[in-house]
Backbone as CSV, one residue per row, in Angstrom:
resi,resn,N_x,N_y,N_z,CA_x,CA_y,CA_z,C_x,C_y,C_z
1,UNK,14.144,-8.273,32.973,14.358,-8.820,32.520,15.942,-9.208,32.708
2,UNK,16.214,-8.156,31.980,17.192,-7.600,31.265,18.355,-7.596,32.347
3,UNK,17.110,-6.138,33.181,18.282,-5.889,34.181,18.855,-7.165,35.028
4,UNK,17.823,-7.846,35.573,18.679,-8.947,36.952,19.736,-9.445,35.737
5,UNK,19.329,-9.997,34.853,20.984,-10.525,33.844,22.270,-9.605,33.943
6,UNK,22.036,-8.424,34.071,22.748,-7.298,33.837,23.232,-8.063,34.931
7,UNK,22.178,-7.321,36.450,23.141,-7.466,37.818,23.606,-8.521,38.297
8,UNK,23.201,-9.395,37.188,23.959,-10.745,38.056,25.711,-10.468,37.591
9,UNK,25.472,-10.189,35.836,26.507,-10.163,35.764,27.908,-9.422,36.756
10,UNK,27.314,-7.782,36.567,27.891,-7.416,37.129,28.254,-7.090,38.571
11,UNK,27.170,-7.678,39.645,27.699,-7.387,40.635,29.079,-8.459,41.756
12,UNK,30.013,-9.542,40.828,30.494,-9.827,41.745,32.389,-8.721,40.980
13,UNK,31.951,-8.310,39.678,33.181,-7.876,38.972,34.066,-7.206,39.611
14,UNK,35.464,-7.365,39.870,36.148,-6.267,40.155,37.318,-5.822,39.679
15,UNK,37.492,-5.082,38.451,38.540,-5.302,37.192,39.712,-5.494,37.951
16,UNK,40.012,-4.789,39.562,41.804,-4.608,40.040,41.699,-6.387,39.928
17,UNK,40.374,-7.720,39.562,41.262,-9.255,39.880,41.368,-9.461,38.622
18,UNK,41.195,-8.549,37.759,41.249,-9.408,36.103,43.382,-9.008,35.644
19,UNK,42.780,-10.445,34.943,44.513,-9.776,34.154,45.307,-9.760,33.381
20,UNK,45.773,-9.874,32.511,45.162,-9.199,31.109,47.002,-10.562,30.345
21,UNK,46.748,-11.665,30.117,47.622,-12.787,30.128,48.409,-11.700,28.898
22,UNK,47.693,-11.331,27.847,47.861,-11.619,26.364,49.086,-10.228,26.011
23,UNK,48.699,-9.445,27.411,49.503,-7.826,26.805,51.154,-8.620,28.049
24,UNK,51.534,-9.537,29.065,52.268,-10.351,29.519,53.144,-10.939,28.774
25,UNK,52.234,-12.122,27.410,52.843,-12.842,26.658,54.313,-10.792,26.422
26,UNK,53.036,-10.068,24.985,53.375,-9.939,24.377,55.015,-8.196,25.239
27,UNK,54.479,-8.044,26.043,55.657,-7.403,27.110,56.307,-8.056,27.042
28,UNK,56.989,-9.507,26.863,58.076,-10.634,27.439,58.384,-10.841,25.802
29,UNK,58.045,-10.262,24.818,58.102,-10.582,23.072,58.515,-9.042,23.451
30,UNK,58.403,-8.061,23.192,59.292,-7.149,23.438,60.690,-6.551,24.158
31,UNK,60.263,-7.014,25.116,61.536,-6.662,25.832,62.365,-7.909,25.145
32,UNK,62.683,-8.987,24.816,63.583,-9.391,24.450,63.906,-8.811,22.874
33,UNK,63.065,-9.229,22.695,63.843,-8.142,20.971,64.922,-6.984,21.263
34,UNK,64.084,-6.580,21.828,64.857,-5.118,22.325,65.463,-5.525,23.116
35,UNK,65.812,-6.926,23.505,67.671,-7.345,24.184,68.687,-7.737,23.390
36,UNK,68.139,-7.780,22.090,68.678,-8.476,21.044,68.570,-10.378,21.241
37,UNK,67.254,-10.656,22.545,67.758,-12.597,22.565,66.396,-12.998,21.198
38,UNK,66.103,-14.249,20.786,65.776,-14.375,21.207,63.991,-14.858,21.319
39,UNK,62.750,-14.326,21.544,61.234,-13.285,21.642,60.484,-15.092,22.338
40,UNK,60.938,-15.205,22.905,59.807,-16.452,23.781,58.281,-17.450,22.342
41,UNK,58.077,-18.097,22.693,57.978,-19.025,22.027,56.394,-19.113,22.085
42,UNK,54.826,-19.032,21.608,53.962,-19.501,22.200,53.958,-21.492,22.799
43,UNK,52.879,-21.897,23.052,53.578,-22.929,23.611,52.425,-23.319,22.539
44,UNK,53.296,-24.829,22.072,52.714,-26.784,21.169,51.072,-26.185,21.535
45,UNK,50.115,-25.620,20.716,48.465,-25.864,20.476,48.692,-27.291,21.188
46,UNK,47.257,-28.423,22.249,47.224,-29.708,22.001,46.278,-30.200,21.122
47,UNK,46.623,-30.478,20.993,45.578,-31.650,19.694,45.150,-32.888,20.482
48,UNK,44.290,-33.276,20.277,42.684,-33.622,20.368,42.618,-34.531,19.600
49,UNK,41.263,-35.624,19.307,40.596,-36.446,18.493,40.249,-35.694,17.478
50,UNK,40.053,-35.960,16.571,39.551,-35.388,14.978,38.232,-35.610,15.042
51,UNK,37.261,-33.820,15.090,36.011,-35.036,14.928,35.450,-35.232,13.781
52,UNK,34.947,-35.671,12.811,34.325,-36.101,11.848,32.728,-35.247,11.987
53,UNK,32.842,-33.363,11.439,31.453,-33.248,11.868,30.385,-33.681,10.610
54,UNK,31.590,-32.808,9.712,29.721,-33.876,8.380,29.146,-35.385,8.592
55,UNK,29.757,-36.106,9.688,29.612,-37.288,9.098,28.059,-37.314,10.793
56,UNK,28.897,-36.828,11.554,28.255,-36.856,13.039,26.663,-36.005,12.271
57,UNK,26.618,-34.929,11.708,25.167,-34.355,11.015,24.970,-35.223,10.302
58,UNK,25.385,-36.126,9.053,24.343,-36.918,8.366,24.008,-37.871,9.592
59,UNK,23.960,-37.807,9.904,23.851,-39.272,11.538,22.226,-38.869,11.888
60,UNK,22.627,-37.486,12.266,21.241,-36.447,12.780,20.044,-36.589,11.697
61,UNK,19.044,-37.334,12.453,17.714,-37.527,11.830,16.943,-36.676,11.197
62,UNK,17.883,-35.746,11.573,16.290,-33.883,10.915,17.505,-33.835,9.922
63,UNK,18.914,-33.932,9.435,20.146,-34.099,8.460,20.360,-35.150,7.406
64,UNK,19.918,-36.379,7.774,19.778,-37.508,7.501,19.258,-38.065,5.679
65,UNK,19.435,-36.917,5.089,19.007,-37.230,3.560,17.750,-36.580,2.807
66,UNK,18.217,-35.790,2.430,16.773,-35.266,1.672,16.834,-34.593,1.676
67,UNK,15.423,-33.071,1.579,15.053,-31.664,1.846,14.208,-31.849,2.903
68,UNK,13.909,-30.271,4.002,13.148,-31.426,4.955,11.559,-31.537,4.139
69,UNK,11.182,-30.873,2.695,9.655,-30.623,2.489,10.031,-32.943,2.170
70,UNK,10.821,-33.655,2.323,10.951,-34.607,1.775,11.185,-35.651,3.137
71,UNK,11.390,-34.716,3.385,11.398,-35.694,5.484,10.084,-35.818,5.726
72,UNK,9.103,-35.078,5.302,7.720,-35.370,5.710,6.628,-33.930,6.133
73,UNK,8.191,-32.640,6.571,7.983,-31.464,7.326,6.365,-30.174,6.098
74,UNK,5.619,-29.826,6.999,4.661,-29.933,5.889,4.955,-29.062,5.038
75,UNK,5.473,-28.279,4.906,5.618,-26.944,4.351,6.824,-27.241,3.355
76,UNK,7.022,-25.408,2.714,7.313,-26.526,1.091,8.748,-24.445,1.171
77,UNK,10.055,-24.625,1.264,11.102,-25.207,1.124,11.095,-23.009,1.068
78,UNK,11.452,-22.220,2.320,10.817,-21.366,1.636,9.690,-20.345,1.427
79,UNK,8.872,-20.841,2.495,7.629,-20.588,2.580,6.847,-20.142,3.579
80,UNK,8.005,-19.855,5.563,8.101,-19.354,6.072,8.922,-18.318,6.662
81,UNK,8.970,-17.735,4.693,10.058,-16.393,5.274,9.126,-14.461,4.867
82,UNK,8.813,-13.693,5.138,8.387,-12.666,4.930,9.171,-11.773,4.231
83,UNK,7.670,-11.452,3.206,8.431,-10.801,2.520,8.200,-9.247,2.886
84,UNK,8.753,-8.400,2.220,8.523,-6.325,2.204,8.828,-5.729,3.883
């Protein structure tokens, strides 16, 4: 199964088709600095809605308060760990 996965990930890969955008941007900065010019700046990051991840997690039934043991799970905390 692992060989099938590796084959499916590599069969259409061509290194010549890949383009290194980071290197291009780095070359632009170095060239500008060597010429005594102001180097180009990175584009402004896109902003989107800010999500309150803690509030979202607390709304989930599995995380809605209490420990796992208090929520009716049969095992006590730590009982599933292997030792040794």
